[in-house]
SESE-358050 format. One record per residue (C-alpha): residue in three letters; x, y, z. Coordinates in steps of 0.001 Angstrom, whole numbers, padded with zeros to 6 digits. Each point is the difference from the previous one (the first is absolute). Example, Ala and Ser with C-alpha at 12.3 -4.5 7.8 and 13.67 -1.06 7.14 Angstrom:
2
<rest = Ala	X = 012300	Y = -004500	Z = 007800>
<rest = Ser	X = 001370	Y = 003440	Z = -000660>
REM end
This chain:
314
<rest = Met	X = 000000	Y = 000000	Z = 000000>
<rest = Ser	X = 001661	Y = 003222	Z = -001163>
<rest = Leu	X = -001061	Y = 003232	Z = 001689>
<rest = Thr	X = 000595	Y = 003683	Z = -000697>
<rest = Ile	X = 001282	Y = 001656	Z = 003153>
<rest = Ala	X = 000703	Y = 003603	Z = 000963>
<rest = Val	X = 002033	Y = 000765	Z = 003106>
<rest = Gln	X = -000450	Y = 003330	Z = 001781>
<rest = Met	X = 003150	Y = 000527	Z = 002029>
<rest = Asp	X = 002759	Y = 002370	Z = 001065>
<rest = Pro	X = 002698	Y = 000934	Z = -002557>
<rest = Ile	X = 001413	Y = -003389	Z = -000939>
<rest = Asp	X = 003584	Y = 001243	Z = -000167>
<rest = Arg	X = -000076	Y = 000723	Z = 003750>
<rest = Ile	X = -001389	Y = -003241	Z = 001407>
<rest = Asn	X = 002111	Y = -002418	Z = 002035>
<rest = Ile	X = -000553	Y = -003201	Z = -001949>
<rest = Ala	X = 001499	Y = -002159	Z = 002767>
<rest = Gly	X = -002885	Y = 000794	Z = 002330>
<rest = Asp	X = -002834	Y = 001253	Z = -002180>
<rest = Ser	X = -002991	Y = -002353	Z = 000024>
<rest = Gly	X = -001487	Y = 001722	Z = -003033>
<rest = Phe	X = 003114	Y = -000810	Z = -002004>
<rest = Ala	X = -000343	Y = -003652	Z = 001006>
<rest = Leu	X = -003568	Y = 000074	Z = -001334>
<rest = Leu	X = 001193	Y = 001501	Z = -003284>
<rest = Leu	X = 002709	Y = -002656	Z = -000439>
<rest = Glu	X = -002581	Y = -002743	Z = 000542>
<rest = Ala	X = -002527	Y = 001629	Z = -002345>
<rest = Gln	X = 002598	Y = 000255	Z = -002738>
<rest = Ala	X = 001082	Y = -003627	Z = 000510>
<rest = Arg	X = -003648	Y = -001015	Z = -000563>
<rest = Gly	X = -000142	Y = 001842	Z = -003314>
<rest = His	X = -002165	Y = 002910	Z = 001126>
<rest = Ala	X = 000476	Y = 003347	Z = -001791>
<rest = Ile	X = 001003	Y = 002743	Z = 002456>
<rest = Ser	X = -000371	Y = 003777	Z = -000310>
<rest = Tyr	X = 001240	Y = 002568	Z = 002501>
<rest = Tyr	X = -001090	Y = 003455	Z = 001142>
<rest = Thr	X = 000331	Y = 002355	Z = 002960>
<rest = Thr	X = -002889	Y = 001870	Z = 001631>
<rest = Asp	X = 000948	Y = 003292	Z = -001660>
<rest = Arg	X = -000931	Y = -001638	Z = -003344>
<rest = Leu	X = -003589	Y = -000694	Z = 001110>
<rest = Ala	X = -002864	Y = 002004	Z = -001476>
<rest = Met	X = -003784	Y = -000087	Z = -000015>
<rest = Arg	X = -001994	Y = 001652	Z = -002767>
<rest = Asp	X = -003776	Y = -000097	Z = -000130>
<rest = Gly	X = -000024	Y = -002946	Z = 002406>
<rest = Glu	X = 002532	Y = -002091	Z = -001955>
<rest = Val	X = 003313	Y = -000811	Z = 001698>
<rest = Phe	X = 003162	Y = 000158	Z = -002083>
<rest = Ala	X = 003742	Y = -000244	Z = 000558>
<rest = Thr	X = 003122	Y = 000398	Z = -002083>
<rest = Val	X = 001604	Y = -003418	Z = 000353>
<rest = Glu	X = 003227	Y = -001587	Z = -001213>
<rest = Pro	X = 000532	Y = -003687	Z = -000823>
<rest = Leu	X = 002252	Y = -001498	Z = 002678>
<rest = Glu	X = 002516	Y = -002826	Z = 000084>
<rest = Val	X = 001664	Y = -000885	Z = 003305>
<rest = Arg	X = 003196	Y = -001823	Z = 000995>
<rest = Asp	X = 001282	Y = -001037	Z = 003410>
<rest = Val	X = 003249	Y = 001899	Z = -000553>
<rest = Lys	X = 000919	Y = 002846	Z = 002324>
<rest = Gly	X = 000605	Y = 003191	Z = -001947>
<rest = Asp	X = -001404	Y = -001504	Z = -003201>
<rest = His	X = -003413	Y = -001196	Z = 001106>
<rest = Tyr	X = -002369	Y = 001428	Z = -002622>
<rest = Thr	X = -000561	Y = 001080	Z = -003589>
<rest = Leu	X = -002819	Y = 002332	Z = -001022>
<rest = Gly	X = -001636	Y = 000254	Z = -003422>
<rest = Glu	X = -001727	Y = 002866	Z = -001780>
<rest = Pro	X = -002584	Y = 001949	Z = 002042>
<rest = Arg	X = -003642	Y = -000201	Z = -001030>
<rest = Arg	X = -003192	Y = 001458	Z = 001419>
<rest = Val	X = -002590	Y = -002689	Z = 000743>
<rest = Arg	X = -003226	Y = -000521	Z = 001884>
<rest = Leu	X = 000824	Y = -001917	Z = 003147>
<rest = Asp	X = -003092	Y = -002166	Z = -000283>
<rest = Ser	X = 001613	Y = -001558	Z = -003093>
<rest = Phe	X = 002269	Y = -001998	Z = 002342>
<rest = Asp	X = -000943	Y = -003259	Z = 001681>
<rest = Val	X = 001823	Y = 000836	Z = 003261>
<rest = Ile	X = 001478	Y = 003069	Z = 001657>
<rest = Leu	X = 002488	Y = -000389	Z = 002827>
<rest = Met	X = -000156	Y = 003000	Z = 002342>
<rest = Arg	X = 003525	Y = -000160	Z = 001368>
<rest = Gln	X = 001177	Y = 003498	Z = 000840>
<rest = Asp	X = 001363	Y = 000394	Z = 003509>
<rest = Pro	X = -001547	Y = 002299	Z = 002586>
<rest = Pro	X = -000177	Y = 002785	Z = 001182>
<rest = Phe	X = -003740	Y = -000493	Z = 000079>
<rest = Asp	X = -000712	Y = 003594	Z = -001000>
<rest = Leu	X = -002491	Y = 001830	Z = -002237>
<rest = Asn	X = 001859	Y = -001176	Z = -003114>
<rest = Tyr	X = -000417	Y = -003600	Z = 001166>
<rest = Ile	X = -003650	Y = 000540	Z = 000859>
<rest = Thr	X = -000708	Y = 001638	Z = -003374>
<rest = Ala	X = 001535	Y = -002986	Z = -001795>
<rest = Thr	X = -002362	Y = -002328	Z = 001871>
<rest = His	X = -003001	Y = 002095	Z = -001108>
<rest = Leu	X = 001082	Y = -000179	Z = -003640>
<rest = Leu	X = 000726	Y = -003729	Z = 000059>
<rest = Glu	X = -003317	Y = -000623	Z = 001733>
<rest = Arg	X = -001671	Y = 001129	Z = -003257>
<rest = Ile	X = 001349	Y = -003063	Z = -001852>
<rest = His	X = -000028	Y = -002697	Z = 002711>
<rest = Pro	X = -001140	Y = -002820	Z = -000121>
<rest = Arg	X = -000393	Y = -000262	Z = -003784>
<rest = Thr	X = 003743	Y = 000569	Z = 000062>
<rest = Leu	X = 001258	Y = -001806	Z = 003094>
<rest = Val	X = 001895	Y = 002470	Z = 002174>
<rest = Val	X = 002250	Y = -001593	Z = 002625>
<rest = Asn	X = -000707	Y = 000975	Z = 002719>
<rest = Asp	X = -003608	Y = 001250	Z = -000316>
<rest = Pro	X = 000559	Y = 003798	Z = -000097>
<rest = Ala	X = -003090	Y = 000960	Z = 002007>
<rest = His	X = 000991	Y = -002279	Z = 002845>
<rest = Val	X = 003645	Y = 001087	Z = -000154>
<rest = Arg	X = -001308	Y = 003515	Z = 000520>
<rest = Asn	X = -002339	Y = -001065	Z = 002809>
<rest = Ala	X = 002481	Y = -002249	Z = 001810>
<rest = Pro	X = 003144	Y = 001992	Z = 000853>
<rest = Glu	X = 002401	Y = -002385	Z = 001723>
<rest = Lys	X = -000030	Y = 001540	Z = 003469>
<rest = Ile	X = -003778	Y = 000606	Z = 000044>
<rest = Phe	X = -001316	Y = -003196	Z = -001607>
<rest = Val	X = 001856	Y = -002013	Z = 002635>
<rest = Thr	X = -002102	Y = 001616	Z = 002746>
<rest = His	X = -002978	Y = -002086	Z = -001192>
<rest = Phe	X = 001709	Y = -002785	Z = 001977>
<rest = Pro	X = 000811	Y = 001645	Z = 003373>
<rest = Asp	X = 000139	Y = -003300	Z = 001863>
<rest = Leu	X = 002933	Y = -001057	Z = -002207>
<rest = Met	X = 001954	Y = 003227	Z = 000567>
<rest = Pro	X = 002086	Y = 001527	Z = 002778>
<rest = Pro	X = -001706	Y = 002932	Z = 001775>
<rest = Thr	X = -000231	Y = 002712	Z = -002685>
<rest = Leu	X = -000984	Y = 003670	Z = -000088>
<rest = Ile	X = -000536	Y = 002123	Z = -003137>
<rest = Thr	X = 000013	Y = 003731	Z = 000711>
<rest = Arg	X = 001988	Y = 003215	Z = -000081>
<rest = Asp	X = -001494	Y = 001192	Z = 003307>
<rest = Leu	X = 002740	Y = 000566	Z = 002579>
<rest = Ala	X = -002212	Y = -000815	Z = 002991>
<rest = Glu	X = -000978	Y = -003354	Z = -001528>
<rest = Ile	X = 003637	Y = -000888	Z = -000686>
<rest = Lys	X = 001070	Y = 000997	Z = 003506>
<rest = Ala	X = -002719	Y = -002167	Z = 001544>
<rest = Phe	X = 000956	Y = -002963	Z = -002199>
<rest = Arg	X = 003670	Y = 000407	Z = 000917>
<rest = Glu	X = -000857	Y = 000226	Z = 003675>
<rest = Glu	X = -001959	Y = -003256	Z = -000270>
<rest = Phe	X = 002578	Y = -002033	Z = -001954>
<rest = Gly	X = 003274	Y = 001799	Z = 000688>
<rest = Asp	X = 002017	Y = -001280	Z = -002927>
<rest = Ile	X = -001580	Y = 001016	Z = -003334>
<rest = Val	X = 000660	Y = 000243	Z = -003729>
<rest = Val	X = -001101	Y = 003039	Z = -002019>
<rest = Lys	X = -000214	Y = 000041	Z = -003803>
<rest = Pro	X = -001834	Y = 001982	Z = -002705>
<rest = Leu	X = -003326	Y = -001471	Z = -001040>
<rest = Tyr	X = 000903	Y = 000022	Z = -003696>
<rest = Gly	X = 003710	Y = -000665	Z = 000378>
<rest = His	X = 001703	Y = -002934	Z = -001708>
<rest = Gly	X = 003248	Y = -001926	Z = -000037>
<rest = Gly	X = 000753	Y = 000691	Z = 003670>
<rest = Ala	X = 000349	Y = 003749	Z = -000525>
<rest = Ser	X = -000473	Y = 002209	Z = 003101>
<rest = Val	X = -000622	Y = -002868	Z = 002429>
<rest = Phe	X = 001020	Y = 000905	Z = 003560>
<rest = Arg	X = 000051	Y = -001820	Z = 003314>
<rest = Leu	X = -000639	Y = 002074	Z = 003110>
<rest = Thr	X = 000393	Y = -001273	Z = 003549>
<rest = Arg	X = -002078	Y = 001309	Z = 002899>
<rest = Asp	X = 002691	Y = 002479	Z = 001098>
<rest = Asp	X = 001425	Y = 000913	Z = -003413>
<rest = Leu	X = 000669	Y = 003744	Z = 000012>
<rest = Asn	X = -000258	Y = 000131	Z = -003800>
<rest = Phe	X = -003776	Y = -000480	Z = 000162>
<rest = Gly	X = -000902	Y = 003687	Z = -000205>
<rest = Ser	X = 002456	Y = 000743	Z = -002783>
<rest = Leu	X = -001145	Y = -003012	Z = -002000>
<rest = Tyr	X = -003628	Y = 001046	Z = 000362>
<rest = Asp	X = 000860	Y = 003493	Z = -001264>
<rest = Leu	X = 001926	Y = -001468	Z = -002940>
<rest = Phe	X = -002872	Y = -002259	Z = -001032>
<rest = Ala	X = -002573	Y = 002782	Z = 000494>
<rest = Thr	X = 001851	Y = 002421	Z = -002279>
<rest = Thr	X = 001109	Y = -002414	Z = -002737>
<rest = Met	X = -002948	Y = -002412	Z = -000323>
<rest = Arg	X = -003607	Y = 000904	Z = -000605>
<rest = Glu	X = -001413	Y = -003466	Z = 000563>
<rest = Pro	X = -000596	Y = -001691	Z = 003387>
<rest = Trp	X = 002603	Y = -002354	Z = 001449>
<rest = Val	X = -000061	Y = -003604	Z = 001093>
<rest = Val	X = 001020	Y = -000572	Z = 003625>
<rest = Gln	X = 000485	Y = -003595	Z = 001142>
<rest = Arg	X = 001241	Y = -001843	Z = 003035>
<rest = Phe	X = 003643	Y = -000894	Z = -000643>
<rest = Ile	X = 000571	Y = -003727	Z = -000461>
<rest = Pro	X = 003500	Y = -000889	Z = 001305>
<rest = Glu	X = -000028	Y = -003267	Z = -001970>
<rest = Val	X = 000462	Y = 002026	Z = -003201>
<rest = Lys	X = 003738	Y = -000538	Z = 000530>
<rest = His	X = -000633	Y = -003618	Z = -001062>
<rest = Gly	X = -001745	Y = 001107	Z = -003170>
<rest = Asp	X = -003048	Y = 001488	Z = -001683>
<rest = Lys	X = -001539	Y = -002706	Z = -002161>
<rest = Arg	X = -001247	Y = 000921	Z = -003490>
<rest = Ile	X = -002662	Y = -002494	Z = -001069>
<rest = Ile	X = -001271	Y = -000003	Z = -003584>
<rest = Leu	X = -003590	Y = -000976	Z = -000767>
<rest = Val	X = -001237	Y = -000630	Z = -003545>
<rest = Asp	X = -003754	Y = 000217	Z = -000470>
<rest = Gly	X = -000357	Y = -000247	Z = 003767>
<rest = Leu	X = 002137	Y = -003137	Z = 000422>
<rest = Phe	X = 003431	Y = -000324	Z = 001600>
<rest = Ala	X = 002672	Y = -000116	Z = -002723>
<rest = Gly	X = 003331	Y = 000530	Z = 001792>
<rest = Ala	X = 001825	Y = 001906	Z = 002731>
<rest = Val	X = 003316	Y = 001582	Z = 000898>
<rest = Asn	X = 001266	Y = 001169	Z = 003381>
<rest = Arg	X = 001577	Y = 003464	Z = -000115>
<rest = Val	X = 002503	Y = 000523	Z = 002822>
<rest = Pro	X = 001058	Y = 003570	Z = 000910>
<rest = Ser	X = 003637	Y = 000926	Z = -000378>
<rest = Glu	X = 002029	Y = 000735	Z = 003131>
<rest = Gly	X = -001095	Y = 003248	Z = 001623>
<rest = Asp	X = -003142	Y = 000487	Z = -002119>
<rest = Leu	X = -003652	Y = -000426	Z = 000937>
<rest = Arg	X = -001150	Y = -000564	Z = -003583>
<rest = Ser	X = 000099	Y = -003359	Z = -001721>
<rest = Asn	X = -000937	Y = 001165	Z = -003525>
<rest = Met	X = 002511	Y = -001378	Z = -002492>
<rest = Val	X = 000348	Y = 003426	Z = -001617>
<rest = Arg	X = 001203	Y = 001196	Z = 003432>
<rest = Gly	X = 002614	Y = -002712	Z = 000410>
<rest = Gly	X = -002128	Y = -002807	Z = 001415>
<rest = Ala	X = 001296	Y = -003497	Z = -000748>
<rest = Ala	X = -002246	Y = -002604	Z = -001629>
<rest = Ala	X = -000177	Y = -003438	Z = 001633>
<rest = Glu	X = -002053	Y = -003055	Z = -000867>
<rest = Thr	X = -002873	Y = -000798	Z = 002322>
<rest = Asp	X = -003070	Y = -002127	Z = 000618>
<rest = Leu	X = -003390	Y = 001119	Z = 001240>
<rest = Thr	X = -001065	Y = -000460	Z = 003599>
<rest = Ala	X = -003491	Y = -001162	Z = 000872>
<rest = Arg	X = -000880	Y = 003599	Z = 000905>
<rest = Glu	X = 001226	Y = 001261	Z = -003381>
<rest = Arg	X = -002046	Y = -002629	Z = -001823>
<rest = Glu	X = -003033	Y = 001123	Z = 001992>
<rest = Ile	X = 000637	Y = 003589	Z = -001096>
<rest = Cys	X = 000202	Y = -001053	Z = -003671>
<rest = Glu	X = -003243	Y = -001953	Z = 000291>
<rest = Arg	X = -001758	Y = 002971	Z = 001601>
<rest = Leu	X = 001165	Y = 002431	Z = -002683>
<rest = Gly	X = -000534	Y = -002221	Z = -003038>
<rest = Pro	X = -003734	Y = 000532	Z = -000580>
<rest = Ala	X = 000263	Y = 003785	Z = 000450>
<rest = Leu	X = 002846	Y = 000196	Z = -002533>
<rest = Arg	X = -001798	Y = -002149	Z = -002585>
<rest = Glu	X = -003292	Y = 001879	Z = 000200>
<rest = Arg	X = 001877	Y = 003294	Z = -000564>
<rest = Gly	X = 001946	Y = -001243	Z = -003019>
<rest = Leu	X = 003319	Y = 000422	Z = 001816>
<rest = Leu	X = 001735	Y = -002771	Z = -001898>
<rest = Leu	X = 003570	Y = 000655	Z = 001166>
<rest = Thr	X = 000518	Y = 001169	Z = 003577>
<rest = Gly	X = 002818	Y = 000016	Z = 002503>
<rest = Ile	X = -000721	Y = -000025	Z = 003716>
<rest = Asp	X = 002460	Y = 000846	Z = 002771>
<rest = Val	X = -000005	Y = -001984	Z = 003243>
<rest = Ile	X = 002208	Y = 000561	Z = 003055>
<rest = Asp	X = -000126	Y = -002659	Z = 002713>
<rest = Gly	X = -003528	Y = -000993	Z = -000996>
<rest = Asn	X = -001216	Y = 003600	Z = -000311>
<rest = Leu	X = -001342	Y = 001207	Z = -003346>
<rest = Thr	X = 001326	Y = 003511	Z = -000689>
<rest = Glu	X = -000731	Y = 000736	Z = -003691>
<rest = Ile	X = -001835	Y = -001333	Z = -003052>
<rest = Asn	X = 001896	Y = 001169	Z = -003081>
<rest = Val	X = -002237	Y = 000277	Z = -003077>
<rest = Thr	X = 001726	Y = 002601	Z = -002192>
<rest = Ala	X = 003300	Y = -001569	Z = -001123>
<rest = Pro	X = 000958	Y = -002732	Z = 002508>
<rest = Thr	X = 003604	Y = -001195	Z = -000108>
<rest = Gly	X = 001553	Y = -003301	Z = 001067>
<rest = Ile	X = -000593	Y = -002253	Z = -003024>
<rest = Arg	X = 003628	Y = 000013	Z = -001169>
<rest = Ala	X = 001464	Y = -000428	Z = 003499>
<rest = Ile	X = -002237	Y = -003008	Z = 000658>
<rest = Arg	X = 001058	Y = -001627	Z = -003269>
<rest = Arg	X = 003723	Y = 000658	Z = 000643>
<rest = Leu	X = -000284	Y = -001743	Z = 003365>
<rest = Gly	X = -001375	Y = -003145	Z = -001648>
<rest = Gly	X = -003659	Y = 000803	Z = 000526>
<rest = Pro	X = -002853	Y = -000321	Z = -002497>
<rest = Asp	X = -000172	Y = 001834	Z = -003325>
<rest = Ile	X = -002717	Y = 002462	Z = 000969>
<rest = Ala	X = 000167	Y = 001849	Z = -003330>
<rest = Ala	X = -001082	Y = -003225	Z = -001714>
<rest = Thr	X = -002839	Y = -000410	Z = 002505>
<rest = Val	X = -001202	Y = 003549	Z = -000689>
<rest = Trp	X = -000096	Y = -000571	Z = -003759>
<rest = Asp	X = -001760	Y = -003336	Z = 000434>
<rest = Val	X = -002769	Y = 001862	Z = 001838>
<rest = Ile	X = -000127	Y = 002903	Z = -002494>
<rest = Glu	X = -000189	Y = -002369	Z = -002980>
<rest = Ala	X = -002772	Y = -001976	Z = 001679>
<rest = Lys	X = -001979	Y = 003187	Z = 000617>
<rest = Arg	X = 000403	Y = 001110	Z = -003622>
<rest = Arg	X = -001199	Y = -003374	Z = -001227>
<rest = Gly	X = -003120	Y = 000619	Z = 002060>
REM end
């Protein structure tokens, strides 16, 4: 079954192919004989209700520094494709939200992965709060009195921007940390959105597990261990990838989330679990596929395309 595919992503010359899950999906699509076109969000347009983009035919190679070739640009209606992969990284800003509105016009007659309306309605650090019993104690606010009360209750806390990504601007504050006031002022003046405040989980030093679900089912996992002297385990921040198995608690979390992900058309998701506590549900551009494969785990890119092909066959 040969499909026509468009991938909406960040500038392809800047991606880190060693860790980019979207690139793994493109390699697998090409190996299956699917025709791939590429565009960035600044090439999107809607005229009289029809959604267009200027796209370029794309060939990919797993060669650092020589990983792509682009063909001649052409302006096409996006609903002429069988599948669109929405793979640009956050920030989850107005540009991102606008792209979801435009792609919503053509989904599901063109299958958009993930469903753009539910990507828009399920930001990672808000969607997860639908499952409070699976999470550590969590507060979303920018109100100083609320944060002070939460800190007084739990002592050791983590503060991060609600729409942050990749471990950026994540801080740990102890009960007596004198930087609290200065950090609050910094966040208040530089970030317009609320913040996420959570009870600090000391076991994070043993790893923050990234678990990949495909169409709501467990597909693979990697344990991300923070580097010495750093709170953050994100691999883009120096976290080390280690192979892992799921605990009974983690399997329970996957089973709880599965139906909600499937009914929202969130085909490829990555959840983060620390010591049995669910902290995020990543629906925009989840990473981890390549790390899992390198560590001898399953070929999740193949699993994703098996599901997409099955959905296109109807």
